[in-house]
A tleap script that builds the chain and sets N, CA, C and O, in Angstrom:
source leaprc.protein.ff14SB
mol = sequence {
  NMET ASN LEU LYS ASN PHE ASN PHE PHE GLN
  PHE LEU GLY TRP PHE GLY ASN ILE ILE LEU
  SER ILE GLY VAL ILE PRO GLN VAL TYR GLN
  THR TRP THR THR HIE ASP VAL SER SER PHE
  ASN TRP SER PHE LEU LEU MET TRP ALA PHE
  GLY VAL PHE PHE THR PHE ILE TYR ILE LEU
  HIE ASP ASN TYR ARG ASP GLN LYS TYR GLN
  TYR PRO LEU LEU LEU ASN TYR LEU VAL ASN
  ILE ILE ALA THR PHE TYR LEU VAL PHE ALA
  LYS PHE MET TYR CSER
}
set mol.1.N position { 124.613 102.354 51.027 }
set mol.1.CA position { 125.126 101.056 51.430 }
set mol.1.C position { 126.355 100.753 50.585 }
set mol.1.O position { 126.314 100.846 49.358 }
set mol.2.N position { 127.426 100.398 51.236 }
set mol.2.CA position { 128.678 100.079 50.566 }
set mol.2.C position { 128.731 98.571 50.340 }
set mol.2.O position { 128.834 97.800 51.294 }
set mol.3.N position { 128.659 98.153 49.081 }
set mol.3.CA position { 128.637 96.717 48.781 }
set mol.3.C position { 129.928 96.018 49.178 }
set mol.3.O position { 129.929 94.818 49.454 }
set mol.4.N position { 131.023 96.763 49.207 }
set mol.4.CA position { 132.303 96.162 49.596 }
set mol.4.C position { 132.268 95.690 51.055 }
set mol.4.O position { 132.883 94.678 51.392 }
set mol.5.N position { 131.562 96.408 51.907 }
set mol.5.CA position { 131.484 96.063 53.321 }
set mol.5.C position { 130.220 95.288 53.674 }
set mol.5.O position { 129.973 95.017 54.849 }
set mol.6.N position { 129.425 94.930 52.686 }
set mol.6.CA position { 128.180 94.196 52.915 }
set mol.6.C position { 128.537 92.783 53.365 }
set mol.6.O position { 129.269 92.077 52.672 }
set mol.7.N position { 128.032 92.373 54.507 }
set mol.7.CA position { 128.384 91.054 55.024 }
set mol.7.C position { 127.148 90.189 55.265 }
set mol.7.O position { 126.019 90.610 55.017 }
set mol.8.N position { 127.380 89.012 55.737 }
set mol.8.CA position { 126.319 88.052 55.959 }
set mol.8.C position { 125.274 88.568 56.941 }
set mol.8.O position { 124.080 88.340 56.745 }
set mol.9.N position { 125.699 89.257 57.988 }
set mol.9.CA position { 124.758 89.751 58.986 }
set mol.9.C position { 123.905 90.890 58.442 }
set mol.9.O position { 122.738 91.030 58.809 }
set mol.10.N position { 124.487 91.697 57.570 }
set mol.10.CA position { 123.682 92.714 56.908 }
set mol.10.C position { 122.644 92.053 56.004 }
set mol.10.O position { 121.498 92.496 55.938 }
set mol.11.N position { 123.051 90.993 55.310 }
set mol.11.CA position { 122.113 90.248 54.488 }
set mol.11.C position { 120.958 89.711 55.341 }
set mol.11.O position { 119.793 89.827 54.962 }
set mol.12.N position { 121.288 89.127 56.489 }
set mol.12.CA position { 120.247 88.616 57.383 }
set mol.12.C position { 119.314 89.734 57.830 }
set mol.12.O position { 118.098 89.547 57.885 }
set mol.13.N position { 119.880 90.896 58.151 }
set mol.13.CA position { 119.067 92.043 58.557 }
set mol.13.C position { 118.118 92.477 57.456 }
set mol.13.O position { 116.927 92.679 57.691 }
set mol.14.N position { 118.653 92.620 56.255 }
set mol.14.CA position { 117.809 93.005 55.122 }
set mol.14.C position { 116.747 91.955 54.866 }
set mol.14.O position { 115.571 92.290 54.731 }
set mol.15.N position { 117.137 90.691 54.797 }
set mol.15.CA position { 116.216 89.613 54.478 }
set mol.15.C position { 115.111 89.511 55.533 }
set mol.15.O position { 113.930 89.423 55.198 }
set mol.16.N position { 115.500 89.522 56.781 }
set mol.16.CA position { 114.514 89.432 57.858 }
set mol.16.C position { 113.548 90.595 57.872 }
set mol.16.O position { 112.346 90.403 58.053 }
set mol.17.N position { 114.053 91.783 57.685 }
set mol.17.CA position { 113.179 92.954 57.716 }
set mol.17.C position { 112.290 93.045 56.486 }
set mol.17.O position { 111.171 93.551 56.573 }
set mol.18.N position { 112.758 92.572 55.361 }
set mol.18.CA position { 111.897 92.529 54.172 }
set mol.18.C position { 110.757 91.539 54.400 }
set mol.18.O position { 109.608 91.820 54.061 }
set mol.19.N position { 111.078 90.381 54.973 }
set mol.19.CA position { 110.033 89.400 55.280 }
set mol.19.C position { 109.015 90.001 56.253 }
set mol.19.O position { 107.808 89.859 56.055 }
set mol.20.N position { 109.493 90.664 57.289 }
set mol.20.CA position { 108.582 91.292 58.248 }
set mol.20.C position { 107.749 92.392 57.593 }
set mol.20.O position { 106.576 92.567 57.922 }
set mol.21.N position { 108.350 93.123 56.677 }
set mol.21.CA position { 107.633 94.203 56.009 }
set mol.21.C position { 106.514 93.682 55.130 }
set mol.21.O position { 105.413 94.231 55.137 }
set mol.22.N position { 106.783 92.632 54.376 }
set mol.22.CA position { 105.749 92.135 53.468 }
set mol.22.C position { 104.809 91.153 54.156 }
set mol.22.O position { 103.768 90.802 53.602 }
set mol.23.N position { 105.165 90.710 55.350 }
set mol.23.CA position { 104.314 89.773 56.071 }
set mol.23.C position { 102.957 90.347 56.436 }
set mol.23.O position { 101.994 89.592 56.579 }
set mol.24.N position { 102.854 91.634 56.588 }
set mol.24.CA position { 101.594 92.275 56.970 }
set mol.24.C position { 100.697 92.527 55.749 }
set mol.24.O position { 99.498 92.762 55.899 }
set mol.25.N position { 101.267 92.479 54.565 }
set mol.25.CA position { 100.515 92.825 53.352 }
set mol.25.C position { 99.316 91.890 53.109 }
set mol.25.O position { 98.251 92.390 52.747 }
set mol.26.N position { 99.429 90.572 53.286 }
set mol.26.CA position { 98.240 89.727 53.091 }
set mol.26.C position { 97.069 90.117 54.004 }
set mol.26.O position { 95.914 90.090 53.582 }
set mol.27.N position { 97.376 90.478 55.256 }
set mol.27.CA position { 96.305 90.884 56.167 }
set mol.27.C position { 95.672 92.192 55.719 }
set mol.27.O position { 94.450 92.341 55.752 }
set mol.28.N position { 96.504 93.136 55.303 }
set mol.28.CA position { 95.982 94.414 54.813 }
set mol.28.C position { 95.121 94.186 53.574 }
set mol.28.O position { 94.042 94.766 53.457 }
set mol.29.N position { 95.584 93.352 52.655 }
set mol.29.CA position { 94.831 93.078 51.433 }
set mol.29.C position { 93.491 92.415 51.753 }
set mol.29.O position { 92.456 92.801 51.208 }
set mol.30.N position { 93.516 91.425 52.632 }
set mol.30.CA position { 92.272 90.739 53.007 }
set mol.30.C position { 91.297 91.709 53.659 }
set mol.30.O position { 90.102 91.687 53.363 }
set mol.31.N position { 91.799 92.550 54.536 }
set mol.31.CA position { 90.933 93.528 55.198 }
set mol.31.C position { 90.385 94.526 54.183 }
set mol.31.O position { 89.209 94.887 54.240 }
set mol.32.N position { 91.219 94.968 53.266 }
set mol.32.CA position { 90.818 95.921 52.239 }
set mol.32.C position { 89.691 95.347 51.376 }
set mol.32.O position { 88.731 96.051 51.063 }
set mol.33.N position { 89.803 94.084 50.994 }
set mol.33.CA position { 88.830 93.503 50.068 }
set mol.33.C position { 87.563 92.998 50.765 }
set mol.33.O position { 86.479 93.069 50.186 }
set mol.34.N position { 87.678 92.493 51.991 }
set mol.34.CA position { 86.507 91.917 52.657 }
set mol.34.C position { 85.854 92.846 53.671 }
set mol.34.O position { 84.680 92.682 54.002 }
set mol.35.N position { 86.602 93.810 54.158 }
set mol.35.CA position { 86.148 94.718 55.225 }
set mol.35.C position { 85.811 93.951 56.503 }
set mol.35.O position { 85.081 94.451 57.358 }
set mol.36.N position { 86.340 92.749 56.627 }
set mol.36.CA position { 86.091 91.933 57.817 }
set mol.36.C position { 87.174 92.215 58.859 }
set mol.36.O position { 88.336 91.847 58.690 }
set mol.37.N position { 86.769 92.861 59.911 }
set mol.37.CA position { 87.702 93.198 60.993 }
set mol.37.C position { 87.254 92.583 62.312 }
set mol.37.O position { 87.736 92.959 63.380 }
set mol.38.N position { 86.335 91.645 62.227 }
set mol.38.CA position { 85.744 91.081 63.438 }
set mol.38.C position { 86.760 90.363 64.323 }
set mol.38.O position { 86.580 90.294 65.539 }
set mol.39.N position { 87.808 89.836 63.735 }
set mol.39.CA position { 88.787 89.088 64.544 }
set mol.39.C position { 89.876 89.986 65.131 }
set mol.39.O position { 90.712 89.512 65.900 }
set mol.40.N position { 89.881 91.258 64.786 }
set mol.40.CA position { 90.905 92.161 65.320 }
set mol.40.C position { 90.523 92.619 66.717 }
set mol.40.O position { 89.401 93.066 66.957 }
set mol.41.N position { 91.463 92.502 67.623 }
set mol.41.CA position { 91.278 92.954 68.981 }
set mol.41.C position { 91.811 94.378 69.096 }
set mol.41.O position { 92.943 94.651 68.696 }
set mol.42.N position { 90.992 95.294 69.644 }
set mol.42.CA position { 91.419 96.687 69.769 }
set mol.42.C position { 92.718 96.830 70.557 }
set mol.42.O position { 93.600 97.595 70.168 }
set mol.43.N position { 92.837 96.109 71.644 }
set mol.43.CA position { 94.049 96.219 72.467 }
set mol.43.C position { 95.282 95.842 71.657 }
set mol.43.O position { 96.291 96.546 71.683 }
set mol.44.N position { 95.194 94.730 70.940 }
set mol.44.CA position { 96.320 94.302 70.116 }
set mol.44.C position { 96.650 95.348 69.056 }
set mol.44.O position { 97.808 95.740 68.913 }
set mol.45.N position { 95.649 95.798 68.317 }
set mol.45.CA position { 95.895 96.752 67.235 }
set mol.45.C position { 96.538 98.036 67.739 }
set mol.45.O position { 97.508 98.519 67.155 }
set mol.46.N position { 96.003 98.588 68.819 }
set mol.46.CA position { 96.542 99.851 69.331 }
set mol.46.C position { 97.940 99.688 69.918 }
set mol.46.O position { 98.803 100.543 69.716 }
set mol.47.N position { 98.165 98.592 70.645 }
set mol.47.CA position { 99.513 98.370 71.186 }
set mol.47.C position { 100.514 98.140 70.062 }
set mol.47.O position { 101.633 98.650 70.118 }
set mol.48.N position { 100.128 97.383 69.047 }
set mol.48.CA position { 101.010 97.129 67.908 }
set mol.48.C position { 101.309 98.435 67.168 }
set mol.48.O position { 102.465 98.718 66.854 }
set mol.49.N position { 100.268 99.234 66.889 }
set mol.49.CA position { 100.437 100.479 66.142 }
set mol.49.C position { 101.371 101.441 66.867 }
set mol.49.O position { 102.315 101.961 66.273 }
set mol.50.N position { 101.110 101.671 68.132 }
set mol.50.CA position { 101.960 102.606 68.866 }
set mol.50.C position { 103.332 102.023 69.156 }
set mol.50.O position { 104.316 102.760 69.215 }
set mol.51.N position { 103.413 100.713 69.338 }
set mol.51.CA position { 104.718 100.070 69.533 }
set mol.51.C position { 105.627 100.244 68.331 }
set mol.51.O position { 106.794 100.604 68.486 }
set mol.52.N position { 105.108 99.991 67.125 }
set mol.52.CA position { 105.952 100.164 65.937 }
set mol.52.C position { 106.267 101.636 65.694 }
set mol.52.O position { 107.360 101.969 65.236 }
set mol.53.N position { 105.320 102.517 65.995 }
set mol.53.CA position { 105.559 103.952 65.815 }
set mol.53.C position { 106.662 104.453 66.746 }
set mol.53.O position { 107.587 105.133 66.302 }
set mol.54.N position { 106.569 104.122 68.021 }
set mol.54.CA position { 107.575 104.581 68.983 }
set mol.54.C position { 108.939 103.954 68.708 }
set mol.54.O position { 109.966 104.613 68.867 }
set mol.55.N position { 108.956 102.691 68.299 }
set mol.55.CA position { 110.224 102.042 67.958 }
set mol.55.C position { 110.845 102.703 66.733 }
set mol.55.O position { 112.063 102.868 66.674 }
set mol.56.N position { 110.034 103.081 65.765 }
set mol.56.CA position { 110.526 103.786 64.580 }
set mol.56.C position { 111.175 105.118 64.973 }
set mol.56.O position { 112.243 105.461 64.468 }
set mol.57.N position { 110.536 105.855 65.862 }
set mol.57.CA position { 111.100 107.126 66.345 }
set mol.57.C position { 112.441 106.872 67.034 }
set mol.57.O position { 113.403 107.608 66.814 }
set mol.58.N position { 112.504 105.840 67.858 }
set mol.58.CA position { 113.743 105.479 68.549 }
set mol.58.C position { 114.853 105.151 67.548 }
set mol.58.O position { 115.982 105.620 67.692 }
set mol.59.N position { 114.529 104.343 66.534 }
set mol.59.CA position { 115.523 103.969 65.532 }
set mol.59.C position { 115.990 105.203 64.766 }
set mol.59.O position { 117.186 105.370 64.527 }
set mol.60.N position { 115.050 106.072 64.380 }
set mol.60.CA position { 115.429 107.312 63.688 }
set mol.60.C position { 116.376 108.149 64.535 }
set mol.60.O position { 117.377 108.660 64.034 }
set mol.61.N position { 116.063 108.286 65.808 }
set mol.61.CA position { 116.903 109.080 66.712 }
set mol.61.C position { 118.304 108.494 66.817 }
set mol.61.O position { 119.294 109.213 66.685 }
set mol.62.N position { 118.387 107.195 67.055 }
set mol.62.CA position { 119.697 106.548 67.161 }
set mol.62.C position { 120.482 106.640 65.860 }
set mol.62.O position { 121.684 106.904 65.874 }
set mol.63.N position { 119.809 106.425 64.743 }
set mol.63.CA position { 120.485 106.507 63.445 }
set mol.63.C position { 121.019 107.905 63.200 }
set mol.63.O position { 122.143 108.067 62.724 }
set mol.64.N position { 120.226 108.916 63.519 }
set mol.64.CA position { 120.648 110.301 63.322 }
set mol.64.C position { 121.810 110.642 64.253 }
set mol.64.O position { 122.783 111.275 63.842 }
set mol.65.N position { 121.697 110.216 65.505 }
set mol.65.CA position { 122.750 110.503 66.483 }
set mol.65.C position { 124.073 109.873 66.082 }
set mol.65.O position { 125.121 110.513 66.164 }
set mol.66.N position { 124.025 108.616 65.647 }
set mol.66.CA position { 125.246 107.887 65.305 }
set mol.66.C position { 125.677 108.069 63.856 }
set mol.66.O position { 126.754 107.622 63.462 }
set mol.67.N position { 124.830 108.731 63.061 }
set mol.67.CA position { 125.089 108.901 61.634 }
set mol.67.C position { 125.344 107.569 60.935 }
set mol.67.O position { 126.153 107.469 60.013 }
set mol.68.N position { 124.627 106.551 61.405 }
set mol.68.CA position { 124.701 105.215 60.818 }
set mol.68.C position { 123.267 104.739 60.618 }
set mol.68.O position { 122.571 104.402 61.576 }
set mol.69.N position { 122.847 104.718 59.389 }
set mol.69.CA position { 121.444 104.440 59.094 }
set mol.69.C position { 121.214 102.962 58.824 }
set mol.69.O position { 121.870 102.355 57.978 }
set mol.70.N position { 120.279 102.409 59.553 }
set mol.70.CA position { 119.929 101.001 59.427 }
set mol.70.C position { 118.683 100.906 58.549 }
set mol.70.O position { 117.559 100.814 59.044 }
set mol.71.N position { 118.906 100.930 57.257 }
set mol.71.CA position { 117.802 100.979 56.307 }
set mol.71.C position { 116.853 99.793 56.383 }
set mol.71.O position { 115.653 99.982 56.188 }
set mol.72.N position { 117.330 98.568 56.659 }
set mol.72.CA position { 116.364 97.465 56.795 }
set mol.72.C position { 115.356 97.708 57.916 }
set mol.72.O position { 114.164 97.452 57.747 }
set mol.73.N position { 115.831 98.200 59.056 }
set mol.73.CA position { 114.926 98.480 60.165 }
set mol.73.C position { 113.971 99.607 59.823 }
set mol.73.O position { 112.781 99.534 60.127 }
set mol.74.N position { 114.489 100.649 59.191 }
set mol.74.CA position { 113.635 101.775 58.819 }
set mol.74.C position { 112.547 101.334 57.851 }
set mol.74.O position { 111.390 101.728 58.001 }
set mol.75.N position { 112.902 100.522 56.861 }
set mol.75.CA position { 111.926 100.006 55.909 }
set mol.75.C position { 110.862 99.177 56.621 }
set mol.75.O position { 109.666 99.380 56.412 }
set mol.76.N position { 111.296 98.254 57.452 }
set mol.76.CA position { 110.369 97.390 58.172 }
set mol.76.C position { 109.383 98.207 58.998 }
set mol.76.O position { 108.173 98.006 58.897 }
set mol.77.N position { 109.881 99.106 59.794 }
set mol.77.CA position { 108.999 99.852 60.679 }
set mol.77.C position { 108.117 100.839 59.927 }
set mol.77.O position { 106.969 101.049 60.320 }
set mol.78.N position { 108.607 101.438 58.877 }
set mol.78.CA position { 107.779 102.345 58.095 }
set mol.78.C position { 106.615 101.598 57.442 }
set mol.78.O position { 105.477 102.065 57.492 }
set mol.79.N position { 106.885 100.460 56.840 }
set mol.79.CA position { 105.817 99.652 56.228 }
set mol.79.C position { 104.829 99.196 57.297 }
set mol.79.O position { 103.617 99.236 57.085 }
set mol.80.N position { 105.347 98.765 58.444 }
set mol.80.CA position { 104.461 98.303 59.510 }
set mol.80.C position { 103.631 99.429 60.103 }
set mol.80.O position { 102.483 99.204 60.487 }
set mol.81.N position { 104.175 100.624 60.187 }
set mol.81.CA position { 103.402 101.766 60.674 }
set mol.81.C position { 102.223 102.027 59.744 }
set mol.81.O position { 101.085 102.165 60.192 }
set mol.82.N position { 102.502 102.093 58.460 }
set mol.82.CA position { 101.441 102.364 57.487 }
set mol.82.C position { 100.384 101.264 57.530 }
set mol.82.O position { 99.188 101.552 57.586 }
set mol.83.N position { 100.819 100.010 57.505 }
set mol.83.CA position { 99.889 98.889 57.483 }
set mol.83.C position { 99.073 98.811 58.773 }
set mol.83.O position { 97.859 98.609 58.735 }
set mol.84.N position { 99.731 98.967 59.890 }
set mol.84.CA position { 99.041 98.825 61.168 }
set mol.84.C position { 98.058 99.956 61.391 }
set mol.84.O position { 96.953 99.726 61.883 }
set mol.85.N position { 98.444 101.185 61.033 }
set mol.85.CA position { 97.499 102.277 61.201 }
set mol.85.C position { 96.326 102.144 60.228 }
set mol.85.O position { 95.224 102.601 60.531 }
set mol.86.N position { 96.548 101.523 59.057 }
set mol.86.CA position { 95.416 101.222 58.176 }
set mol.86.C position { 94.481 100.222 58.849 }
set mol.86.O position { 93.262 100.386 58.799 }
set mol.87.N position { 95.037 99.193 59.477 }
set mol.87.CA position { 94.195 98.194 60.141 }
set mol.87.C position { 93.407 98.813 61.299 }
set mol.87.O position { 92.256 98.442 61.529 }
set mol.88.N position { 94.011 99.745 62.022 }
set mol.88.CA position { 93.294 100.459 63.082 }
set mol.88.C position { 92.160 101.277 62.459 }
set mol.88.O position { 91.035 101.263 62.958 }
set mol.89.N position { 92.455 101.981 61.380 }
set mol.89.CA position { 91.444 102.760 60.669 }
set mol.89.C position { 90.312 101.850 60.187 }
set mol.89.O position { 89.137 102.188 60.338 }
set mol.90.N position { 90.659 100.705 59.611 }
set mol.90.CA position { 89.660 99.769 59.103 }
set mol.90.C position { 88.792 99.236 60.243 }
set mol.90.O position { 87.575 99.117 60.099 }
set mol.91.N position { 89.416 98.919 61.363 }
set mol.91.CA position { 88.655 98.425 62.521 }
set mol.91.C position { 87.657 99.485 62.966 }
set mol.91.O position { 86.519 99.164 63.310 }
set mol.92.N position { 88.068 100.719 62.961 }
set mol.92.CA position { 87.179 101.821 63.352 }
set mol.92.C position { 86.058 101.990 62.334 }
set mol.92.O position { 84.900 102.163 62.714 }
set mol.93.N position { 86.385 101.941 61.056 }
set mol.93.CA position { 85.391 102.203 60.006 }
set mol.93.C position { 84.427 101.050 59.790 }
set mol.93.O position { 83.242 101.282 59.545 }
set mol.94.N position { 84.903 99.814 59.873 }
set mol.94.CA position { 84.087 98.663 59.475 }
set mol.94.C position { 83.453 97.925 60.654 }
set mol.94.O position { 82.722 96.955 60.452 }
set mol.95.N position { 83.721 98.368 61.866 }
set mol.95.CA position { 83.124 97.694 63.035 }
set mol.95.C position { 81.689 98.134 63.227 }
set mol.95.O position { 81.022 97.677 64.156 }
savepdb mol mol.pdb
quit
């Protein structure tokens, strides 16, 4: 990242994606400590998990093709993939 070309919209992208990335952490922590997955809907979890996974693949492909890496998006989707697949795993294990 070139700080000389860093602008307000890049700041918004970073800030928004960091918020989205850490927004899932309280749910993961609560699930980890309580093992309570009763409120999780399978349809929601699976659609969310595969949605973030496929979007991550799309972003990787576009970034590689254009040789312009959008690190805020990559961070957001990578964290969400890990967190969401943990929640799917927890739903399977603790149900």
